[in-house]
PDB file with SEQRES, HELIX, SHEET and CRYST1 records, atoms N, CA, C and O in Angstrom:
SEQRES   1 A   58  UNK UNK UNK UNK UNK UNK UNK UNK UNK UNK UNK UNK UNK          
SEQRES   2 A   58  UNK UNK UNK UNK UNK UNK UNK UNK UNK UNK UNK UNK UNK          
SEQRES   3 A   58  UNK UNK UNK UNK UNK UNK UNK UNK UNK UNK UNK UNK UNK          
SEQRES   4 A   58  UNK UNK UNK UNK UNK UNK UNK UNK UNK UNK UNK UNK UNK          
SEQRES   5 A   58  UNK UNK UNK UNK UNK UNK                                      
HELIX    1 AA1 UNK A   34  UNK A   39  5                                   6    
HELIX    2 AA2 UNK A   46  UNK A   57  1                                  12    
SHEET    1 AA1 3 UNK A  20  UNK A  25  0                                        
SHEET    2 AA1 3 UNK A  28  UNK A  33 -1                                        
SHEET    3 AA1 3 UNK A  42  UNK A  44 -1                                        
CRYST1    1.000    1.000    1.000  90.00  90.00  90.00 P 1           1          
ATOM      1  N   UNK A   1      -0.198 128.796 -32.564  1.00  0.00           N  
ATOM      2  CA  UNK A   1      -1.023 129.693 -33.379  1.00  0.00           C  
ATOM      3  C   UNK A   1      -2.086 130.343 -32.499  1.00  0.00           C  
ATOM      4  O   UNK A   1      -2.684 129.676 -31.655  1.00  0.00           O  
ATOM      5  N   UNK A   2      -2.311 131.575 -32.680  1.00  0.00           N  
ATOM      6  CA  UNK A   2      -3.260 132.320 -31.870  1.00  0.00           C  
ATOM      7  C   UNK A   2      -4.693 132.017 -32.281  1.00  0.00           C  
ATOM      8  O   UNK A   2      -4.978 131.806 -33.460  1.00  0.00           O  
ATOM      9  N   UNK A   3      -5.591 131.997 -31.304  1.00  0.00           N  
ATOM     10  CA  UNK A   3      -7.008 131.751 -31.579  1.00  0.00           C  
ATOM     11  C   UNK A   3      -7.789 133.059 -31.591  1.00  0.00           C  
ATOM     12  O   UNK A   3      -8.995 133.066 -31.346  1.00  0.00           O  
ATOM     13  N   UNK A   4      -7.108 134.158 -31.873  1.00  0.00           N  
ATOM     14  CA  UNK A   4      -7.804 135.455 -31.915  1.00  0.00           C  
ATOM     15  C   UNK A   4      -8.868 135.454 -32.989  1.00  0.00           C  
ATOM     16  O   UNK A   4      -8.706 134.839 -34.043  1.00  0.00           O  
ATOM     17  N   UNK A   5      -9.950 136.144 -32.716  1.00  0.00           N  
ATOM     18  CA  UNK A   5     -10.992 136.308 -33.717  1.00  0.00           C  
ATOM     19  C   UNK A   5     -10.891 137.722 -34.270  1.00  0.00           C  
ATOM     20  O   UNK A   5     -11.223 138.690 -33.586  1.00  0.00           O  
ATOM     21  N   UNK A   6     -10.433 137.834 -35.511  1.00  0.00           N  
ATOM     22  CA  UNK A   6     -10.309 139.122 -36.171  1.00  0.00           C  
ATOM     23  C   UNK A   6     -11.621 139.453 -36.851  1.00  0.00           C  
ATOM     24  O   UNK A   6     -12.229 138.596 -37.491  1.00  0.00           O  
ATOM     25  N   UNK A   7     -12.061 140.702 -36.713  1.00  0.00           N  
ATOM     26  CA  UNK A   7     -13.316 141.165 -37.327  1.00  0.00           C  
ATOM     27  C   UNK A   7     -13.018 142.312 -38.276  1.00  0.00           C  
ATOM     28  O   UNK A   7     -12.256 143.223 -37.952  1.00  0.00           O  
ATOM     29  N   UNK A   8     -13.636 142.252 -39.466  1.00  0.00           N  
ATOM     30  CA  UNK A   8     -13.471 143.335 -40.438  1.00  0.00           C  
ATOM     31  C   UNK A   8     -14.372 144.504 -40.104  1.00  0.00           C  
ATOM     32  O   UNK A   8     -15.416 144.349 -39.469  1.00  0.00           O  
ATOM     33  N   UNK A   9     -13.958 145.652 -40.533  1.00  0.00           N  
ATOM     34  CA  UNK A   9     -14.760 146.858 -40.379  1.00  0.00           C  
ATOM     35  C   UNK A   9     -16.092 146.682 -41.094  1.00  0.00           C  
ATOM     36  O   UNK A   9     -16.155 146.048 -42.147  1.00  0.00           O  
ATOM     37  N   UNK A  10     -17.143 147.236 -40.533  1.00  0.00           N  
ATOM     38  CA  UNK A  10     -18.456 147.183 -41.187  1.00  0.00           C  
ATOM     39  C   UNK A  10     -18.479 148.028 -42.446  1.00  0.00           C  
ATOM     40  O   UNK A  10     -19.408 147.915 -43.246  1.00  0.00           O  
ATOM     41  N   UNK A  11     -17.481 148.869 -42.638  1.00  0.00           N  
ATOM     42  CA  UNK A  11     -17.382 149.707 -43.832  1.00  0.00           C  
ATOM     43  C   UNK A  11     -16.584 149.029 -44.955  1.00  0.00           C  
ATOM     44  O   UNK A  11     -16.417 149.603 -46.032  1.00  0.00           O  
ATOM     45  N   UNK A  12     -16.095 147.814 -44.704  1.00  0.00           N  
ATOM     46  CA  UNK A  12     -15.308 147.110 -45.704  1.00  0.00           C  
ATOM     47  C   UNK A  12     -16.175 146.713 -46.884  1.00  0.00           C  
ATOM     48  O   UNK A  12     -17.316 146.283 -46.714  1.00  0.00           O  
ATOM     49  N   UNK A  13     -15.633 146.858 -48.065  1.00  0.00           N  
ATOM     50  CA  UNK A  13     -16.350 146.470 -49.275  1.00  0.00           C  
ATOM     51  C   UNK A  13     -16.340 144.952 -49.416  1.00  0.00           C  
ATOM     52  O   UNK A  13     -15.387 144.289 -49.005  1.00  0.00           O  
ATOM     53  N   UNK A  14     -17.392 144.412 -49.993  1.00  0.00           N  
ATOM     54  CA  UNK A  14     -17.477 142.970 -50.190  1.00  0.00           C  
ATOM     55  C   UNK A  14     -16.531 142.492 -51.289  1.00  0.00           C  
ATOM     56  O   UNK A  14     -16.294 141.291 -51.419  1.00  0.00           O  
ATOM     57  N   UNK A  15     -15.987 143.419 -52.083  1.00  0.00           N  
ATOM     58  CA  UNK A  15     -15.078 143.040 -53.170  1.00  0.00           C  
ATOM     59  C   UNK A  15     -13.625 142.936 -52.716  1.00  0.00           C  
ATOM     60  O   UNK A  15     -12.730 142.824 -53.553  1.00  0.00           O  
ATOM     61  N   UNK A  16     -13.376 142.970 -51.416  1.00  0.00           N  
ATOM     62  CA  UNK A  16     -12.015 142.849 -50.903  1.00  0.00           C  
ATOM     63  C   UNK A  16     -11.233 144.142 -50.930  1.00  0.00           C  
ATOM     64  O   UNK A  16     -10.003 144.117 -50.961  1.00  0.00           O  
ATOM     65  N   UNK A  17     -11.916 145.265 -50.918  1.00  0.00           N  
ATOM     66  CA  UNK A  17     -11.252 146.570 -50.923  1.00  0.00           C  
ATOM     67  C   UNK A  17     -10.463 146.812 -49.653  1.00  0.00           C  
ATOM     68  O   UNK A  17     -10.172 145.879 -48.905  1.00  0.00           O  
ATOM     69  N   UNK A  18     -10.120 148.059 -49.413  1.00  0.00           N  
ATOM     70  CA  UNK A  18      -9.337 148.416 -48.225  1.00  0.00           C  
ATOM     71  C   UNK A  18     -10.087 148.028 -46.968  1.00  0.00           C  
ATOM     72  O   UNK A  18     -11.214 148.471 -46.745  1.00  0.00           O  
ATOM     73  N   UNK A  19      -9.463 147.201 -46.148  1.00  0.00           N  
ATOM     74  CA  UNK A  19     -10.120 146.701 -44.941  1.00  0.00           C  
ATOM     75  C   UNK A  19      -9.206 146.800 -43.729  1.00  0.00           C  
ATOM     76  O   UNK A  19      -7.995 146.603 -43.821  1.00  0.00           O  
ATOM     77  N   UNK A  20      -9.801 147.103 -42.619  1.00  0.00           N  
ATOM     78  CA  UNK A  20      -9.121 147.087 -41.337  1.00  0.00           C  
ATOM     79  C   UNK A  20      -9.802 146.026 -40.493  1.00  0.00           C  
ATOM     80  O   UNK A  20     -11.028 145.920 -40.483  1.00  0.00           O  
ATOM     81  N   UNK A  21      -9.010 145.252 -39.793  1.00  0.00           N  
ATOM     82  CA  UNK A  21      -9.552 144.237 -38.892  1.00  0.00           C  
ATOM     83  C   UNK A  21      -9.117 144.562 -37.469  1.00  0.00           C  
ATOM     84  O   UNK A  21      -8.046 145.127 -37.244  1.00  0.00           O  
ATOM     85  N   UNK A  22      -9.955 144.200 -36.525  1.00  0.00           N  
ATOM     86  CA  UNK A  22      -9.641 144.383 -35.111  1.00  0.00           C  
ATOM     87  C   UNK A  22      -9.871 143.066 -34.371  1.00  0.00           C  
ATOM     88  O   UNK A  22     -10.680 142.236 -34.785  1.00  0.00           O  
ATOM     89  N   UNK A  23      -9.147 142.897 -33.277  1.00  0.00           N  
ATOM     90  CA  UNK A  23      -9.303 141.720 -32.426  1.00  0.00           C  
ATOM     91  C   UNK A  23      -9.053 142.123 -30.979  1.00  0.00           C  
ATOM     92  O   UNK A  23      -8.240 142.999 -30.686  1.00  0.00           O  
ATOM     93  N   UNK A  24      -9.759 141.472 -30.106  1.00  0.00           N  
ATOM     94  CA  UNK A  24      -9.539 141.689 -28.669  1.00  0.00           C  
ATOM     95  C   UNK A  24      -8.277 140.933 -28.265  1.00  0.00           C  
ATOM     96  O   UNK A  24      -8.151 139.741 -28.545  1.00  0.00           O  
ATOM     97  N   UNK A  25      -7.359 141.608 -27.619  1.00  0.00           N  
ATOM     98  CA  UNK A  25      -6.114 141.018 -27.135  1.00  0.00           C  
ATOM     99  C   UNK A  25      -6.092 141.067 -25.618  1.00  0.00           C  
ATOM    100  O   UNK A  25      -6.853 141.816 -25.006  1.00  0.00           O  
ATOM    101  N   UNK A  26      -5.235 140.285 -25.020  1.00  0.00           N  
ATOM    102  CA  UNK A  26      -5.112 140.297 -23.554  1.00  0.00           C  
ATOM    103  C   UNK A  26      -4.756 141.686 -23.055  1.00  0.00           C  
ATOM    104  O   UNK A  26      -5.221 142.112 -21.998  1.00  0.00           O  
ATOM    105  N   UNK A  27      -3.916 142.405 -23.832  1.00  0.00           N  
ATOM    106  CA  UNK A  27      -3.469 143.743 -23.420  1.00  0.00           C  
ATOM    107  C   UNK A  27      -4.312 144.874 -23.975  1.00  0.00           C  
ATOM    108  O   UNK A  27      -4.017 146.038 -23.705  1.00  0.00           O  
ATOM    109  N   UNK A  28      -5.361 144.571 -24.749  1.00  0.00           N  
ATOM    110  CA  UNK A  28      -6.212 145.625 -25.307  1.00  0.00           C  
ATOM    111  C   UNK A  28      -6.835 145.228 -26.627  1.00  0.00           C  
ATOM    112  O   UNK A  28      -7.646 144.304 -26.691  1.00  0.00           O  
ATOM    113  N   UNK A  29      -6.447 145.939 -27.695  1.00  0.00           N  
ATOM    114  CA  UNK A  29      -7.041 145.727 -29.014  1.00  0.00           C  
ATOM    115  C   UNK A  29      -5.934 145.673 -30.063  1.00  0.00           C  
ATOM    116  O   UNK A  29      -4.988 146.459 -30.029  1.00  0.00           O  
ATOM    117  N   UNK A  30      -6.071 144.730 -30.996  1.00  0.00           N  
ATOM    118  CA  UNK A  30      -5.151 144.645 -32.121  1.00  0.00           C  
ATOM    119  C   UNK A  30      -5.815 145.202 -33.362  1.00  0.00           C  
ATOM    120  O   UNK A  30      -7.015 145.011 -33.562  1.00  0.00           O  
ATOM    121  N   UNK A  31      -5.054 145.885 -34.195  1.00  0.00           N  
ATOM    122  CA  UNK A  31      -5.552 146.451 -35.454  1.00  0.00           C  
ATOM    123  C   UNK A  31      -4.587 146.011 -36.552  1.00  0.00           C  
ATOM    124  O   UNK A  31      -3.371 146.108 -36.388  1.00  0.00           O  
ATOM    125  N   UNK A  32      -5.130 145.523 -37.678  1.00  0.00           N  
ATOM    126  CA  UNK A  32      -4.264 145.097 -38.783  1.00  0.00           C  
ATOM    127  C   UNK A  32      -4.934 145.324 -40.134  1.00  0.00           C  
ATOM    128  O   UNK A  32      -6.142 145.547 -40.220  1.00  0.00           O  
ATOM    129  N   UNK A  33      -4.133 145.263 -41.170  1.00  0.00           N  
ATOM    130  CA  UNK A  33      -4.595 145.355 -42.553  1.00  0.00           C  
ATOM    131  C   UNK A  33      -5.033 143.957 -42.967  1.00  0.00           C  
ATOM    132  O   UNK A  33      -4.231 143.024 -42.929  1.00  0.00           O  
ATOM    133  N   UNK A  34      -6.288 143.799 -43.359  1.00  0.00           N  
ATOM    134  CA  UNK A  34      -6.788 142.470 -43.698  1.00  0.00           C  
ATOM    135  C   UNK A  34      -6.133 141.889 -44.943  1.00  0.00           C  
ATOM    136  O   UNK A  34      -6.123 140.672 -45.126  1.00  0.00           O  
ATOM    137  N   UNK A  35      -5.590 142.738 -45.794  1.00  0.00           N  
ATOM    138  CA  UNK A  35      -4.940 142.252 -47.004  1.00  0.00           C  
ATOM    139  C   UNK A  35      -3.512 141.784 -46.734  1.00  0.00           C  
ATOM    140  O   UNK A  35      -2.921 141.101 -47.571  1.00  0.00           O  
ATOM    141  N   UNK A  36      -2.957 142.136 -45.593  1.00  0.00           N  
ATOM    142  CA  UNK A  36      -1.579 141.767 -45.256  1.00  0.00           C  
ATOM    143  C   UNK A  36      -1.464 141.319 -43.804  1.00  0.00           C  
ATOM    144  O   UNK A  36      -0.650 141.869 -43.063  1.00  0.00           O  
ATOM    145  N   UNK A  37      -2.252 140.343 -43.378  1.00  0.00           N  
ATOM    146  CA  UNK A  37      -2.204 139.932 -41.972  1.00  0.00           C  
ATOM    147  C   UNK A  37      -0.851 139.362 -41.554  1.00  0.00           C  
ATOM    148  O   UNK A  37      -0.517 139.364 -40.369  1.00  0.00           O  
ATOM    149  N   UNK A  38      -0.075 138.876 -42.517  1.00  0.00           N  
ATOM    150  CA  UNK A  38       1.240 138.312 -42.204  1.00  0.00           C  
ATOM    151  C   UNK A  38       2.235 139.377 -41.762  1.00  0.00           C  
ATOM    152  O   UNK A  38       3.303 139.046 -41.247  1.00  0.00           O  
ATOM    153  N   UNK A  39       1.901 140.653 -41.957  1.00  0.00           N  
ATOM    154  CA  UNK A  39       2.783 141.740 -41.544  1.00  0.00           C  
ATOM    155  C   UNK A  39       2.566 142.156 -40.098  1.00  0.00           C  
ATOM    156  O   UNK A  39       3.170 143.126 -39.640  1.00  0.00           O  
ATOM    157  N   UNK A  40       1.726 141.450 -39.381  1.00  0.00           N  
ATOM    158  CA  UNK A  40       1.523 141.732 -37.971  1.00  0.00           C  
ATOM    159  C   UNK A  40       0.393 142.713 -37.708  1.00  0.00           C  
ATOM    160  O   UNK A  40      -0.416 143.007 -38.588  1.00  0.00           O  
ATOM    161  N   UNK A  41       0.355 143.211 -36.484  1.00  0.00           N  
ATOM    162  CA  UNK A  41      -0.715 144.117 -36.082  1.00  0.00           C  
ATOM    163  C   UNK A  41      -0.185 145.181 -35.132  1.00  0.00           C  
ATOM    164  O   UNK A  41       0.898 145.053 -34.561  1.00  0.00           O  
ATOM    165  N   UNK A  42      -0.963 146.211 -34.983  1.00  0.00           N  
ATOM    166  CA  UNK A  42      -0.690 147.289 -34.040  1.00  0.00           C  
ATOM    167  C   UNK A  42      -1.446 146.972 -32.766  1.00  0.00           C  
ATOM    168  O   UNK A  42      -2.653 146.739 -32.811  1.00  0.00           O  
ATOM    169  N   UNK A  43      -0.774 146.959 -31.647  1.00  0.00           N  
ATOM    170  CA  UNK A  43      -1.424 146.703 -30.351  1.00  0.00           C  
ATOM    171  C   UNK A  43      -1.695 148.018 -29.646  1.00  0.00           C  
ATOM    172  O   UNK A  43      -0.797 148.846 -29.492  1.00  0.00           O  
ATOM    173  N   UNK A  44      -2.928 148.206 -29.223  1.00  0.00           N  
ATOM    174  CA  UNK A  44      -3.347 149.408 -28.509  1.00  0.00           C  
ATOM    175  C   UNK A  44      -4.011 149.008 -27.195  1.00  0.00           C  
ATOM    176  O   UNK A  44      -4.655 147.963 -27.106  1.00  0.00           O  
ATOM    177  N   UNK A  45      -3.845 149.849 -26.179  1.00  0.00           N  
ATOM    178  CA  UNK A  45      -4.616 149.634 -24.961  1.00  0.00           C  
ATOM    179  C   UNK A  45      -6.068 149.984 -25.277  1.00  0.00           C  
ATOM    180  O   UNK A  45      -6.350 150.615 -26.295  1.00  0.00           O  
ATOM    181  N   UNK A  46      -6.962 149.586 -24.426  1.00  0.00           N  
ATOM    182  CA  UNK A  46      -8.376 149.924 -24.635  1.00  0.00           C  
ATOM    183  C   UNK A  46      -8.580 151.434 -24.676  1.00  0.00           C  
ATOM    184  O   UNK A  46      -9.376 151.930 -25.475  1.00  0.00           O  
ATOM    185  N   UNK A  47      -7.875 152.163 -23.830  1.00  0.00           N  
ATOM    186  CA  UNK A  47      -7.991 153.631 -23.804  1.00  0.00           C  
ATOM    187  C   UNK A  47      -7.456 154.241 -25.102  1.00  0.00           C  
ATOM    188  O   UNK A  47      -8.051 155.176 -25.638  1.00  0.00           O  
ATOM    189  N   UNK A  48      -6.347 153.724 -25.603  1.00  0.00           N  
ATOM    190  CA  UNK A  48      -5.796 154.225 -26.863  1.00  0.00           C  
ATOM    191  C   UNK A  48      -6.750 153.952 -28.023  1.00  0.00           C  
ATOM    192  O   UNK A  48      -6.945 154.806 -28.887  1.00  0.00           O  
ATOM    193  N   UNK A  49      -7.338 152.768 -28.037  1.00  0.00           N  
ATOM    194  CA  UNK A  49      -8.273 152.421 -29.109  1.00  0.00           C  
ATOM    195  C   UNK A  49      -9.507 153.316 -29.053  1.00  0.00           C  
ATOM    196  O   UNK A  49      -9.989 153.771 -30.090  1.00  0.00           O  
ATOM    197  N   UNK A  50     -10.021 153.572 -27.861  1.00  0.00           N  
ATOM    198  CA  UNK A  50     -11.179 154.463 -27.711  1.00  0.00           C  
ATOM    199  C   UNK A  50     -10.838 155.872 -28.202  1.00  0.00           C  
ATOM    200  O   UNK A  50     -11.655 156.513 -28.862  1.00  0.00           O  
ATOM    201  N   UNK A  51      -9.638 156.352 -27.882  1.00  0.00           N  
ATOM    202  CA  UNK A  51      -9.206 157.676 -28.341  1.00  0.00           C  
ATOM    203  C   UNK A  51      -9.063 157.702 -29.863  1.00  0.00           C  
ATOM    204  O   UNK A  51      -9.425 158.693 -30.498  1.00  0.00           O  
ATOM    205  N   UNK A  52      -8.540 156.623 -30.455  1.00  0.00           N  
ATOM    206  CA  UNK A  52      -8.422 156.537 -31.907  1.00  0.00           C  
ATOM    207  C   UNK A  52      -9.795 156.595 -32.564  1.00  0.00           C  
ATOM    208  O   UNK A  52      -9.992 157.339 -33.526  1.00  0.00           O  
ATOM    209  N   UNK A  53     -10.737 155.822 -32.056  1.00  0.00           N  
ATOM    210  CA  UNK A  53     -12.092 155.840 -32.607  1.00  0.00           C  
ATOM    211  C   UNK A  53     -12.744 157.214 -32.491  1.00  0.00           C  
ATOM    212  O   UNK A  53     -13.406 157.677 -33.420  1.00  0.00           O  
ATOM    213  N   UNK A  54     -12.553 157.859 -31.346  1.00  0.00           N  
ATOM    214  CA  UNK A  54     -13.115 159.191 -31.147  1.00  0.00           C  
ATOM    215  C   UNK A  54     -12.544 160.182 -32.166  1.00  0.00           C  
ATOM    216  O   UNK A  54     -13.269 161.009 -32.719  1.00  0.00           O  
ATOM    217  N   UNK A  55     -11.236 160.084 -32.401  1.00  0.00           N  
ATOM    218  CA  UNK A  55     -10.584 160.974 -33.361  1.00  0.00           C  
ATOM    219  C   UNK A  55     -11.069 160.691 -34.786  1.00  0.00           C  
ATOM    220  O   UNK A  55     -11.291 161.624 -35.557  1.00  0.00           O  
ATOM    221  N   UNK A  56     -11.232 159.442 -35.133  1.00  0.00           N  
ATOM    222  CA  UNK A  56     -11.695 159.083 -36.473  1.00  0.00           C  
ATOM    223  C   UNK A  56     -13.133 159.531 -36.723  1.00  0.00           C  
ATOM    224  O   UNK A  56     -13.495 159.847 -37.857  1.00  0.00           O  
ATOM    225  N   UNK A  57     -13.939 159.560 -35.689  1.00  0.00           N  
ATOM    226  CA  UNK A  57     -15.339 159.977 -35.837  1.00  0.00           C  
ATOM    227  C   UNK A  57     -15.485 161.472 -36.034  1.00  0.00           C  
ATOM    228  O   UNK A  57     -16.523 161.930 -36.513  1.00  0.00           O  
ATOM    229  N   UNK A  58     -14.461 162.249 -35.673  1.00  0.00           N  
ATOM    230  CA  UNK A  58     -14.524 163.715 -35.800  1.00  0.00           C  
ATOM    231  C   UNK A  58     -14.393 164.165 -37.198  1.00  0.00           C  
ATOM    232  O   UNK A  58     -14.427 165.366 -37.466  1.00  0.00           O  
TER     233      UNK A  58                                                      
END                                                                             
């Protein structure tokens, strides 16, 4: 079992609404749906994750 520490978005509602979680991985950053963690995660390099964040902020 992995010892990754998944963190919820600071924009997540306290009522369990739509949430995205991220975790630091050996190869970069993992992103997953907090309501369905059993479905796995998307793995991104650090550069890809930075580009995703930049695009989302626009």
